[in-house]
N, C-alpha and C positions, 0 to 999 in steps of 0.2 A: 604777659603772654595773653593773646586773644584766644578765647575758647573756640573750639571747632566741633560741629556736630558729628563729624566723621572721624575724630581722633579716638584712638583706643578701641577701634572695632575688633572683635575677635577674628582670628585667622582660621579658626576651626569651630565646629559646632559645640555649643555649651549645653549643660544639663538644663539650665533655666534661662529664661529671658532676663535681660538686663534692663532695669528701670533707673533713670537718673532725672531728678528734678532740676530743670534748667533755671526756672524763675517761679517764684511764688509771691503773690500779693493777695490782699483780701478779695475773694470772689474769683481768683484766677490762679491757675497752676499750669505750667508748661513742662512736659516731660519728653525726654528722648527714650524710646523703647527700642531695644535691639533684639530681634528674634533670629534664631538659627535653626529653623525647622520645628519650632514649638507650635502647639495649637491649644485651644481651650480644652479642658477635660470633657469627656463625654457627658452629655446632659447638663453642662454648666452654661449659664447665660449671665452676662453682665447686665445689671439693672441698676443704673446709677442715678443718684439724686441730682447730679449736675449735668450740664450739656457737655459734649465733647466734639471738638472739631479736630480731625486727624488728617494728616497728609503722609503719604508713603514717599519717603525721600530716595530710597534705594531698595532693590529687591522686589519680591512679589508676595502677595498674600491673598487668601480668600476669606472675606468677611461675610458672615451670615447674620441676617436679621430674622427674628422669630416670625415677623409678619410678611416675609417674602419666601417664595418657594425655592429660589436658587441663591447660592452664595454669589457675592460680587467678587470678581477677580480683579484685584488692584495691582497696578504696576507703578513704577516710579512716576511721581507727579500727580497721581490720582488723589483726590481728597473728598471728604464727606463730613457733613455736620450731623451728629447723632443727638437727637432730642433726649432730654431727661426721661428715664424709665423706658426708653425704647430698647427692648431686649436684643442683645447681639452677642456674637461669639466669633472667635477666630477659628476657622476650620482648618487652615493650612498656612504655613509660611515656607518659603524656599529653603530646602535643607543644604544647598550647595553654595550659599552666599549669605552674608548678613543682610537681613531685612531691617531697614531703619525707618522708624515711625517718629513723627513729631506730633504729639497730642496736646491740645490746648483745652483744658477743662475750665468751665466758666459757670458762675452762678446763674441759674435760670430765673 
């Protein structure tokens, strides 16, 4: 059977986001992240040692960077490269549908 990024998506909101490692190699990790209305906790910021290239495959989200005044509203097809230690957080994900992210983490 061929794996599919859209297989097994939840039909209703879940309490927590789903994280699944698709591929892992030295210096590289690819994850599928499924959000159903989740956001980062208040005052929480991701501050990662690795770079992260992320694309939104389905749904909508608002991604905020500590060095920008406004959150970026992402829609299906939007992608961004996040430099190591660039503080960021998820302000919002669509509660009425699965938001599917593909995140590629790489050694900087």
